[in-house]
C-alpha positions as CSV (number, residue, x, y, z in Angstrom):
1,M,-132.6,59.5,55.5
2,W,-131.4,63.0,56.5
3,L,-128.0,62.6,54.8
4,Q,-129.6,61.2,51.7
5,R,-131.8,64.3,51.5
6,L,-128.8,66.6,52.1
7,H,-127.0,65.1,49.1
8,Q,-130.1,65.3,46.9
9,K,-131.0,68.8,47.7
10,K,-127.6,70.3,48.5
11,D,-128.3,73.5,46.5
12,E,-131.7,74.1,47.9
13,I,-131.1,73.9,51.7
14,S,-128.6,75.3,54.2
15,G,-126.2,72.4,54.8
16,K,-125.1,73.6,58.2
17,G,-128.7,74.0,59.5
18,F,-129.7,70.7,58.1
19,L,-126.7,68.9,59.7
20,A,-127.4,70.7,63.0
21,A,-130.9,69.4,63.0
22,Y,-129.8,65.9,62.0
23,L,-127.3,65.8,64.9
24,A,-129.8,67.2,67.4
25,D,-132.1,64.4,66.4
26,K,-129.3,61.8,66.8
27,Y,-128.6,63.1,70.3
28,M,-132.3,62.8,71.2
29,L,-132.2,59.2,70.1
30,G,-129.1,58.5,72.2
31,Q,-126.9,58.2,69.1
32,G,-124.8,61.3,69.3
33,Q,-121.5,59.7,68.6
34,Q,-122.8,58.0,65.5
35,G,-124.4,61.3,64.4
36,W,-121.0,63.1,64.7
37,Q,-119.4,60.5,62.5
38,Q,-122.0,61.0,59.9
39,V,-121.8,64.8,60.1
40,Q,-118.0,64.7,59.9
41,Q,-118.2,62.5,56.8
42,A,-120.8,64.8,55.1
43,Y,-119.3,68.2,55.8
44,K,-116.0,68.8,54.1
45,K,-115.9,72.5,53.6
46,S,-112.8,74.5,54.7
47,D,-114.6,76.0,57.7
48,R,-115.4,72.6,59.1
49,N,-113.3,72.9,62.3
50,Q,-115.0,76.2,63.2
51,F,-118.4,74.8,62.3
52,F,-118.0,71.7,64.4
53,T,-116.8,73.8,67.4
54,E,-119.8,76.1,67.1
55,L,-122.2,73.2,66.5
56,R,-120.9,71.4,69.7
57,K,-121.3,74.7,71.7
58,F,-124.9,75.1,70.3
59,L,-125.9,71.6,71.2
60,R,-124.5,72.0,74.7
61,E,-126.3,75.3,75.3
62,T,-129.6,74.0,74.0
63,G,-129.4,70.8,76.1
64,Y,-128.8,68.2,73.5
65,I,-125.4,67.4,74.8
66,K,-125.6,66.8,78.5
């Protein structure tokens, strides 16, 4: 559902923030690995490596990744 919404409203929302929220939810559900696969498929911009590094750091610092 999250990813469908992202594709539908790509111009109206911040893709990075949306993907971060999606991935945090997946971690809370015990589905972090599946969430990463979906995020990596959805985010193809040139800054993806930096974004993924920063996102992983954020999720650790906020307790989503234990």
